[in-house]
PDB file of N, CA, C, O and CB in Angstrom:
ATOM      1  N   MET A   1      13.969 -10.173   9.658  1.00  0.00           N
ATOM      2  CA  MET A   1      14.529  -9.034   8.925  1.00  0.00           C
ATOM      3  C   MET A   1      13.398  -8.111   8.483  1.00  0.00           C
ATOM      4  O   MET A   1      12.353  -8.582   8.034  1.00  0.00           O
ATOM      5  CB  MET A   1      15.357  -9.514   7.696  1.00  0.00           C
ATOM      6  N   SER A   2      13.589  -6.866   8.601  1.00  0.00           N
ATOM      7  CA  SER A   2      12.569  -5.886   8.265  1.00  0.00           C
ATOM      8  C   SER A   2      12.453  -5.706   6.759  1.00  0.00           C
ATOM      9  O   SER A   2      13.448  -5.776   6.038  1.00  0.00           O
ATOM     10  CB  SER A   2      12.877  -4.555   8.930  1.00  0.00           C
ATOM     11  N   ALA A   3      11.234  -5.474   6.290  1.00  0.00           N
ATOM     12  CA  ALA A   3      10.999  -5.249   4.862  1.00  0.00           C
ATOM     13  C   ALA A   3      10.851  -3.762   4.568  1.00  0.00           C
ATOM     14  O   ALA A   3      10.218  -3.381   3.583  1.00  0.00           O
ATOM     15  CB  ALA A   3       9.747  -6.008   4.394  1.00  0.00           C
ATOM     16  N   ARG A   4      11.429  -2.926   5.416  1.00  0.00           N
ATOM     17  CA  ARG A   4      11.338  -1.474   5.184  1.00  0.00           C
ATOM     18  C   ARG A   4      11.991  -1.102   3.872  1.00  0.00           C
ATOM     19  O   ARG A   4      12.987  -1.701   3.466  1.00  0.00           O
ATOM     20  CB  ARG A   4      11.992  -0.692   6.335  1.00  0.00           C
ATOM     21  N   LYS A   5      11.426  -0.114   3.218  1.00  0.00           N
ATOM     22  CA  LYS A   5      12.031   0.404   2.001  1.00  0.00           C
ATOM     23  C   LYS A   5      12.695   1.732   2.338  1.00  0.00           C
ATOM     24  O   LYS A   5      12.018   2.731   2.577  1.00  0.00           O
ATOM     25  CB  LYS A   5      10.973   0.571   0.861  1.00  0.00           C
ATOM     26  N   TRP A   6      14.022   1.735   2.356  1.00  0.00           N
ATOM     27  CA  TRP A   6      14.785   2.938   2.638  1.00  0.00           C
ATOM     28  C   TRP A   6      15.010   3.691   1.344  1.00  0.00           C
ATOM     29  O   TRP A   6      15.341   3.092   0.320  1.00  0.00           O
ATOM     30  CB  TRP A   6      16.127   2.602   3.323  1.00  0.00           C
ATOM     31  N   ARG A   7      14.832   5.010   1.386  1.00  0.00           N
ATOM     32  CA  ARG A   7      15.025   5.867   0.205  1.00  0.00           C
ATOM     33  C   ARG A   7      16.106   6.891   0.499  1.00  0.00           C
ATOM     34  O   ARG A   7      16.128   7.503   1.567  1.00  0.00           O
ATOM     35  CB  ARG A   7      13.698   6.577  -0.201  1.00  0.00           C
ATOM     36  N   LYS A   8      17.012   7.070  -0.474  1.00  0.00           N
ATOM     37  CA  LYS A   8      18.065   8.078  -0.326  1.00  0.00           C
ATOM     38  C   LYS A   8      17.541   9.460  -0.650  1.00  0.00           C
ATOM     39  O   LYS A   8      16.584   9.622  -1.408  1.00  0.00           O
ATOM     40  CB  LYS A   8      19.257   7.749  -1.222  1.00  0.00           C
ATOM     41  N   SER A   9      18.172  10.431  -0.075  1.00  0.00           N
ATOM     42  CA  SER A   9      17.854  11.823  -0.363  1.00  0.00           C
ATOM     43  C   SER A   9      18.067  12.103  -1.843  1.00  0.00           C
ATOM     44  O   SER A   9      18.985  11.557  -2.455  1.00  0.00           O
ATOM     45  CB  SER A   9      18.713  12.772   0.498  1.00  0.00           C
ATOM     46  N   SER A  10      17.232  12.942  -2.414  1.00  0.00           N
ATOM     47  CA  SER A  10      17.403  13.329  -3.819  1.00  0.00           C
ATOM     48  C   SER A  10      18.644  14.180  -4.009  1.00  0.00           C
ATOM     49  O   SER A  10      19.076  14.394  -5.142  1.00  0.00           O
ATOM     50  CB  SER A  10      16.174  14.085  -4.319  1.00  0.00           C
ATOM     51  N   TYR A  11      19.224  14.668  -2.928  1.00  0.00           N
ATOM     52  CA  TYR A  11      20.443  15.471  -2.990  1.00  0.00           C
ATOM     53  C   TYR A  11      21.712  14.613  -2.874  1.00  0.00           C
ATOM     54  O   TYR A  11      22.824  15.141  -2.917  1.00  0.00           O
ATOM     55  CB  TYR A  11      20.427  16.518  -1.883  1.00  0.00           C
ATOM     56  N   SER A  12      21.545  13.299  -2.730  1.00  0.00           N
ATOM     57  CA  SER A  12      22.693  12.416  -2.590  1.00  0.00           C
ATOM     58  C   SER A  12      23.480  12.354  -3.885  1.00  0.00           C
ATOM     59  O   SER A  12      22.905  12.301  -4.973  1.00  0.00           O
ATOM     60  CB  SER A  12      22.248  11.017  -2.173  1.00  0.00           C
ATOM     61  N   ALA A  13      24.781  12.359  -3.762  1.00  0.00           N
ATOM     62  CA  ALA A  13      25.648  12.260  -4.932  1.00  0.00           C
ATOM     63  C   ALA A  13      25.665  10.822  -5.440  1.00  0.00           C
ATOM     64  O   ALA A  13      25.546   9.878  -4.658  1.00  0.00           O
ATOM     65  CB  ALA A  13      27.081  12.736  -4.597  1.00  0.00           C
ATOM     66  N   SER A  14      25.813  10.663  -6.738  1.00  0.00           N
ATOM     67  CA  SER A  14      25.857   9.329  -7.325  1.00  0.00           C
ATOM     68  C   SER A  14      27.168   8.614  -7.009  1.00  0.00           C
ATOM     69  O   SER A  14      27.275   7.405  -7.214  1.00  0.00           O
ATOM     70  CB  SER A  14      25.663   9.416  -8.831  1.00  0.00           C
ATOM     71  N   ASN A  15      28.169   9.347  -6.511  1.00  0.00           N
ATOM     72  CA  ASN A  15      29.463   8.737  -6.192  1.00  0.00           C
ATOM     73  C   ASN A  15      29.514   8.163  -4.780  1.00  0.00           C
ATOM     74  O   ASN A  15      30.591   7.802  -4.305  1.00  0.00           O
ATOM     75  CB  ASN A  15      30.568   9.756  -6.360  1.00  0.00           C
ATOM     76  N   GLY A  16      28.379   8.072  -4.104  1.00  0.00           N
ATOM     77  CA  GLY A  16      28.343   7.509  -2.758  1.00  0.00           C
ATOM     78  C   GLY A  16      28.730   8.488  -1.674  1.00  0.00           C
ATOM     79  O   GLY A  16      29.169   8.076  -0.600  1.00  0.00           O
ATOM     80  N   GLY A  17      28.579   9.769  -1.929  1.00  0.00           N
ATOM     81  CA  GLY A  17      28.907  10.796  -0.939  1.00  0.00           C
ATOM     82  C   GLY A  17      27.997  10.733   0.270  1.00  0.00           C
ATOM     83  O   GLY A  17      27.319   9.731   0.496  1.00  0.00           O
ATOM     84  N   ASN A  18      27.983  11.798   1.041  1.00  0.00           N
ATOM     85  CA  ASN A  18      27.158  11.848   2.253  1.00  0.00           C
ATOM     86  C   ASN A  18      25.696  11.675   1.896  1.00  0.00           C
ATOM     87  O   ASN A  18      25.145  12.445   1.109  1.00  0.00           O
ATOM     88  CB  ASN A  18      27.368  13.174   3.008  1.00  0.00           C
ATOM     89  N   CYS A  19      25.070  10.666   2.475  1.00  0.00           N
ATOM     90  CA  CYS A  19      23.677  10.359   2.150  1.00  0.00           C
ATOM     91  C   CYS A  19      22.852  10.123   3.406  1.00  0.00           C
ATOM     92  O   CYS A  19      23.328   9.556   4.389  1.00  0.00           O
ATOM     93  CB  CYS A  19      23.601   9.136   1.242  1.00  0.00           C
ATOM     94  N   VAL A  20      21.635  10.561   3.350  1.00  0.00           N
ATOM     95  CA  VAL A  20      20.657  10.287   4.387  1.00  0.00           C
ATOM     96  C   VAL A  20      19.553   9.469   3.744  1.00  0.00           C
ATOM     97  O   VAL A  20      19.126   9.756   2.626  1.00  0.00           O
ATOM     98  CB  VAL A  20      20.100  11.608   5.034  1.00  0.00           C
ATOM     99  N   GLU A  21      19.100   8.460   4.447  1.00  0.00           N
ATOM    100  CA  GLU A  21      17.993   7.640   3.960  1.00  0.00           C
ATOM    101  C   GLU A  21      16.827   7.762   4.933  1.00  0.00           C
ATOM    102  O   GLU A  21      17.018   7.951   6.134  1.00  0.00           O
ATOM    103  CB  GLU A  21      18.425   6.149   3.795  1.00  0.00           C
ATOM    104  N   VAL A  22      15.632   7.652   4.399  1.00  0.00           N
ATOM    105  CA  VAL A  22      14.424   7.678   5.217  1.00  0.00           C
ATOM    106  C   VAL A  22      13.549   6.478   4.859  1.00  0.00           C
ATOM    107  O   VAL A  22      13.603   5.961   3.744  1.00  0.00           O
ATOM    108  CB  VAL A  22      13.644   9.011   5.017  1.00  0.00           C
ATOM    109  N   ALA A  23      12.750   6.051   5.823  1.00  0.00           N
ATOM    110  CA  ALA A  23      11.806   4.956   5.612  1.00  0.00           C
ATOM    111  C   ALA A  23      10.562   5.210   6.453  1.00  0.00           C
ATOM    112  O   ALA A  23      10.628   5.774   7.545  1.00  0.00           O
ATOM    113  CB  ALA A  23      12.447   3.582   5.971  1.00  0.00           C
ATOM    114  N   ARG A  24       9.455   4.788   5.923  1.00  0.00           N
ATOM    115  CA  ARG A  24       8.197   4.875   6.677  1.00  0.00           C
ATOM    116  C   ARG A  24       8.180   3.745   7.701  1.00  0.00           C
ATOM    117  O   ARG A  24       8.392   2.584   7.350  1.00  0.00           O
ATOM    118  CB  ARG A  24       6.943   4.791   5.721  1.00  0.00           C
ATOM    119  N   LEU A  25       7.933   4.073   8.946  1.00  0.00           N
ATOM    120  CA  LEU A  25       7.847   3.103  10.034  1.00  0.00           C
ATOM    121  C   LEU A  25       6.434   3.091  10.587  1.00  0.00           C
ATOM    122  O   LEU A  25       5.663   4.021  10.352  1.00  0.00           O
ATOM    123  CB  LEU A  25       8.868   3.426  11.151  1.00  0.00           C
ATOM    124  N   ALA A  26       6.098   2.058  11.311  1.00  0.00           N
ATOM    125  CA  ALA A  26       4.762   1.981  11.924  1.00  0.00           C
ATOM    126  C   ALA A  26       4.522   3.168  12.839  1.00  0.00           C
ATOM    127  O   ALA A  26       3.407   3.683  12.919  1.00  0.00           O
ATOM    128  CB  ALA A  26       4.599   0.669  12.712  1.00  0.00           C
ATOM    129  N   GLU A  27       5.589   3.610  13.542  1.00  0.00           N
ATOM    130  CA  GLU A  27       5.456   4.723  14.492  1.00  0.00           C
ATOM    131  C   GLU A  27       5.784   6.080  13.903  1.00  0.00           C
ATOM    132  O   GLU A  27       5.719   7.081  14.616  1.00  0.00           O
ATOM    133  CB  GLU A  27       6.337   4.484  15.670  1.00  0.00           C
ATOM    134  N   GLY A  28       6.136   6.152  12.614  1.00  0.00           N
ATOM    135  CA  GLY A  28       6.458   7.439  11.993  1.00  0.00           C
ATOM    136  C   GLY A  28       7.459   7.304  10.867  1.00  0.00           C
ATOM    137  O   GLY A  28       7.176   6.687   9.840  1.00  0.00           O
ATOM    138  N   VAL A  29       8.647   7.892  11.066  1.00  0.00           N
ATOM    139  CA  VAL A  29       9.671   7.923  10.023  1.00  0.00           C
ATOM    140  C   VAL A  29      11.022   7.557  10.630  1.00  0.00           C
ATOM    141  O   VAL A  29      11.368   8.001  11.725  1.00  0.00           O
ATOM    142  CB  VAL A  29       9.734   9.323   9.345  1.00  0.00           C
ATOM    143  N   GLY A  30      11.778   6.738   9.900  1.00  0.00           N
ATOM    144  CA  GLY A  30      13.136   6.405  10.306  1.00  0.00           C
ATOM    145  C   GLY A  30      14.123   7.184   9.464  1.00  0.00           C
ATOM    146  O   GLY A  30      13.895   7.390   8.272  1.00  0.00           O
ATOM    147  N   VAL A  31      15.214   7.619  10.066  1.00  0.00           N
ATOM    148  CA  VAL A  31      16.274   8.356   9.368  1.00  0.00           C
ATOM    149  C   VAL A  31      17.593   7.670   9.714  1.00  0.00           C
ATOM    150  O   VAL A  31      17.853   7.372  10.880  1.00  0.00           O
ATOM    151  CB  VAL A  31      16.293   9.897   9.775  1.00  0.00           C
ATOM    152  N   ARG A  32      18.432   7.418   8.696  1.00  0.00           N
ATOM    153  CA  ARG A  32      19.725   6.777   8.956  1.00  0.00           C
ATOM    154  C   ARG A  32      20.788   7.250   7.970  1.00  0.00           C
ATOM    155  O   ARG A  32      20.482   7.847   6.938  1.00  0.00           O
ATOM    156  CB  ARG A  32      19.588   5.253   8.883  1.00  0.00           C
ATOM    157  N   ASP A  33      22.024   6.973   8.309  1.00  0.00           N
ATOM    158  CA  ASP A  33      23.175   7.254   7.455  1.00  0.00           C
ATOM    159  C   ASP A  33      23.309   6.081   6.493  1.00  0.00           C
ATOM    160  O   ASP A  33      23.469   4.942   6.930  1.00  0.00           O
ATOM    161  CB  ASP A  33      24.498   7.468   8.297  1.00  0.00           C
ATOM    162  N   SER A  34      23.246   6.341   5.197  1.00  0.00           N
ATOM    163  CA  SER A  34      23.293   5.252   4.226  1.00  0.00           C
ATOM    164  C   SER A  34      24.636   4.536   4.203  1.00  0.00           C
ATOM    165  O   SER A  34      24.715   3.385   3.774  1.00  0.00           O
ATOM    166  CB  SER A  34      22.983   5.778   2.853  1.00  0.00           C
ATOM    167  N   LYS A  35      25.683   5.197   4.657  1.00  0.00           N
ATOM    168  CA  LYS A  35      26.999   4.571   4.670  1.00  0.00           C
ATOM    169  C   LYS A  35      27.186   3.667   5.885  1.00  0.00           C
ATOM    170  O   LYS A  35      28.116   2.861   5.914  1.00  0.00           O
ATOM    171  CB  LYS A  35      28.081   5.636   4.646  1.00  0.00           C
ATOM    172  N   SER A  36      26.327   3.786   6.877  1.00  0.00           N
ATOM    173  CA  SER A  36      26.442   2.989   8.102  1.00  0.00           C
ATOM    174  C   SER A  36      25.082   2.479   8.561  1.00  0.00           C
ATOM    175  O   SER A  36      24.701   2.717   9.707  1.00  0.00           O
ATOM    176  CB  SER A  36      27.092   3.813   9.216  1.00  0.00           C
ATOM    177  N   PRO A  37      24.342   1.788   7.706  1.00  0.00           N
ATOM    178  CA  PRO A  37      23.006   1.336   8.102  1.00  0.00           C
ATOM    179  C   PRO A  37      23.020   0.353   9.269  1.00  0.00           C
ATOM    180  O   PRO A  37      22.020   0.209   9.971  1.00  0.00           O
ATOM    181  CB  PRO A  37      22.320   0.698   6.926  1.00  0.00           C
ATOM    182  N   GLU A  38      24.147  -0.321   9.479  1.00  0.00           N
ATOM    183  CA  GLU A  38      24.248  -1.283  10.580  1.00  0.00           C
ATOM    184  C   GLU A  38      24.249  -0.602  11.943  1.00  0.00           C
ATOM    185  O   GLU A  38      24.096  -1.271  12.965  1.00  0.00           O
ATOM    186  CB  GLU A  38      25.504  -2.118  10.428  1.00  0.00           C
ATOM    187  N   HIS A  39      24.419   0.719  11.974  1.00  0.00           N
ATOM    188  CA  HIS A  39      24.411   1.457  13.233  1.00  0.00           C
ATOM    189  C   HIS A  39      23.014   1.871  13.663  1.00  0.00           C
ATOM    190  O   HIS A  39      22.861   2.584  14.654  1.00  0.00           O
ATOM    191  CB  HIS A  39      25.281   2.675  13.117  1.00  0.00           C
ATOM    192  N   GLY A  40      22.004   1.443  12.944  1.00  0.00           N
ATOM    193  CA  GLY A  40      20.634   1.728  13.333  1.00  0.00           C
ATOM    194  C   GLY A  40      20.086   3.006  12.722  1.00  0.00           C
ATOM    195  O   GLY A  40      20.665   3.571  11.794  1.00  0.00           O
ATOM    196  N   HIS A  41      18.962   3.449  13.260  1.00  0.00           N
ATOM    197  CA  HIS A  41      18.298   4.633  12.727  1.00  0.00           C
ATOM    198  C   HIS A  41      17.666   5.442  13.850  1.00  0.00           C
ATOM    199  O   HIS A  41      17.482   4.958  14.967  1.00  0.00           O
ATOM    200  CB  HIS A  41      17.237   4.238  11.694  1.00  0.00           C
ATOM    201  N   LEU A  42      17.347   6.659  13.528  1.00  0.00           N
ATOM    202  CA  LEU A  42      16.636   7.563  14.426  1.00  0.00           C
ATOM    203  C   LEU A  42      15.162   7.459  14.093  1.00  0.00           C
ATOM    204  O   LEU A  42      14.782   7.622  12.933  1.00  0.00           O
ATOM    205  CB  LEU A  42      17.151   9.040  14.297  1.00  0.00           C
ATOM    206  N   SER A  43      14.335   7.196  15.067  1.00  0.00           N
ATOM    207  CA  SER A  43      12.880   7.116  14.854  1.00  0.00           C
ATOM    208  C   SER A  43      12.231   8.424  15.260  1.00  0.00           C
ATOM    209  O   SER A  43      12.450   8.919  16.366  1.00  0.00           O
ATOM    210  CB  SER A  43      12.261   5.938  15.652  1.00  0.00           C
ATOM    211  N   LEU A  44      11.436   8.978  14.368  1.00  0.00           N
ATOM    212  CA  LEU A  44      10.719  10.227  14.611  1.00  0.00           C
ATOM    213  C   LEU A  44       9.232  10.012  14.347  1.00  0.00           C
ATOM    214  O   LEU A  44       8.851   9.223  13.482  1.00  0.00           O
ATOM    215  CB  LEU A  44      11.277  11.372  13.720  1.00  0.00           C
ATOM    216  N   THR A  45       8.399  10.723  15.101  1.00  0.00           N
ATOM    217  CA  THR A  45       6.980  10.722  14.766  1.00  0.00           C
ATOM    218  C   THR A  45       6.819  11.525  13.477  1.00  0.00           C
ATOM    219  O   THR A  45       7.730  12.246  13.073  1.00  0.00           O
ATOM    220  CB  THR A  45       6.103  11.321  15.937  1.00  0.00           C
ATOM    221  N   SER A  46       5.690  11.402  12.851  1.00  0.00           N
ATOM    222  CA  SER A  46       5.440  12.177  11.629  1.00  0.00           C
ATOM    223  C   SER A  46       5.528  13.674  11.899  1.00  0.00           C
ATOM    224  O   SER A  46       6.051  14.423  11.074  1.00  0.00           O
ATOM    225  CB  SER A  46       4.060  11.831  11.046  1.00  0.00           C
ATOM    226  N   ALA A  47       5.026  14.114  13.040  1.00  0.00           N
ATOM    227  CA  ALA A  47       5.078  15.541  13.398  1.00  0.00           C
ATOM    228  C   ALA A  47       6.524  15.994  13.619  1.00  0.00           C
ATOM    229  O   ALA A  47       6.902  17.086  13.196  1.00  0.00           O
ATOM    230  CB  ALA A  47       4.237  15.811  14.671  1.00  0.00           C
ATOM    231  N   GLN A  48       7.324  15.169  14.272  1.00  0.00           N
ATOM    232  CA  GLN A  48       8.731  15.512  14.485  1.00  0.00           C
ATOM    233  C   GLN A  48       9.480  15.595  13.158  1.00  0.00           C
ATOM    234  O   GLN A  48      10.294  16.495  12.954  1.00  0.00           O
ATOM    235  CB  GLN A  48       9.401  14.481  15.406  1.00  0.00           C
ATOM    236  N   PHE A  49       9.204  14.659  12.266  1.00  0.00           N
ATOM    237  CA  PHE A  49       9.872  14.662  10.963  1.00  0.00           C
ATOM    238  C   PHE A  49       9.476  15.900  10.163  1.00  0.00           C
ATOM    239  O   PHE A  49      10.326  16.518   9.521  1.00  0.00           O
ATOM    240  CB  PHE A  49       9.528  13.382  10.173  1.00  0.00           C
ATOM    241  N   ALA A  50       8.205  16.264  10.193  1.00  0.00           N
ATOM    242  CA  ALA A  50       7.748  17.471   9.491  1.00  0.00           C
ATOM    243  C   ALA A  50       8.432  18.715  10.061  1.00  0.00           C
ATOM    244  O   ALA A  50       8.830  19.604   9.308  1.00  0.00           O
ATOM    245  CB  ALA A  50       6.208  17.612   9.598  1.00  0.00           C
ATOM    246  N   ALA A  51       8.570  18.780  11.384  1.00  0.00           N
ATOM    247  CA  ALA A  51       9.249  19.913  12.019  1.00  0.00           C
ATOM    248  C   ALA A  51      10.728  19.944  11.634  1.00  0.00           C
ATOM    249  O   ALA A  51      11.281  21.019  11.402  1.00  0.00           O
ATOM    250  CB  ALA A  51       9.100  19.841  13.552  1.00  0.00           C
ATOM    251  N   LEU A  52      11.376  18.776  11.564  1.00  0.00           N
ATOM    252  CA  LEU A  52      12.771  18.705  11.145  1.00  0.00           C
ATOM    253  C   LEU A  52      12.935  19.218   9.720  1.00  0.00           C
ATOM    254  O   LEU A  52      13.830  20.018   9.446  1.00  0.00           O
ATOM    255  CB  LEU A  52      13.292  17.269  11.255  1.00  0.00           C
ATOM    256  N   LEU A  53      12.082  18.766   8.819  1.00  0.00           N
ATOM    257  CA  LEU A  53      12.148  19.231   7.434  1.00  0.00           C
ATOM    258  C   LEU A  53      11.928  20.736   7.318  1.00  0.00           C
ATOM    259  O   LEU A  53      12.616  21.415   6.556  1.00  0.00           O
ATOM    260  CB  LEU A  53      11.121  18.500   6.591  1.00  0.00           C
ATOM    261  N   ALA A  54      10.967  21.248   8.078  1.00  0.00           N
ATOM    262  CA  ALA A  54      10.696  22.681   8.058  1.00  0.00           C
ATOM    263  C   ALA A  54      11.922  23.475   8.523  1.00  0.00           C
ATOM    264  O   ALA A  54      12.264  24.507   7.945  1.00  0.00           O
ATOM    265  CB  ALA A  54       9.482  23.008   8.944  1.00  0.00           C
ATOM    266  N   GLN A  55      12.572  22.976   9.574  1.00  0.00           N
ATOM    267  CA  GLN A  55      13.762  23.645  10.099  1.00  0.00           C
ATOM    268  C   GLN A  55      14.915  23.579   9.094  1.00  0.00           C
ATOM    269  O   GLN A  55      15.639  24.560   8.922  1.00  0.00           O
ATOM    270  CB  GLN A  55      14.186  23.012  11.437  1.00  0.00           C
ATOM    271  N   LEU A  56      15.090  22.459   8.446  1.00  0.00           N
ATOM    272  CA  LEU A  56      16.165  22.310   7.466  1.00  0.00           C
ATOM    273  C   LEU A  56      15.955  23.198   6.243  1.00  0.00           C
ATOM    274  O   LEU A  56      16.923  23.650   5.631  1.00  0.00           O
ATOM    275  CB  LEU A  56      16.276  20.859   7.032  1.00  0.00           C
ATOM    276  N   LYS A  57      14.716  23.446   5.889  1.00  0.00           N
ATOM    277  CA  LYS A  57      14.420  24.290   4.724  1.00  0.00           C
ATOM    278  C   LYS A  57      14.673  25.760   4.989  1.00  0.00           C
ATOM    279  O   LYS A  57      14.812  26.538   4.045  1.00  0.00           O
ATOM    280  CB  LYS A  57      12.987  24.101   4.299  1.00  0.00           C
ATOM    281  N   ARG A  58      14.737  26.160   6.261  1.00  0.00           N
ATOM    282  CA  ARG A  58      14.950  27.574   6.614  1.00  0.00           C
ATOM    283  C   ARG A  58      16.342  28.006   6.392  1.00  0.00           C
ATOM    284  O   ARG A  58      16.676  29.164   6.641  1.00  0.00           O
ATOM    285  CB  ARG A  58      14.590  27.830   8.028  1.00  0.00           C
TER     286      ARG A  58
END
């Protein structure tokens, strides 16, 4: 079992609404749906994750 520490978005509602979680991985950053963690995660390099964040902020 992995010892990754998944963190919820600071924009997540306290009522369990739509949430995205991220975790630091050996190869970069993992992103997953907090309501369905059993479905796995998307793995991104650090550069890809930075580009995703930049695009989302626009």
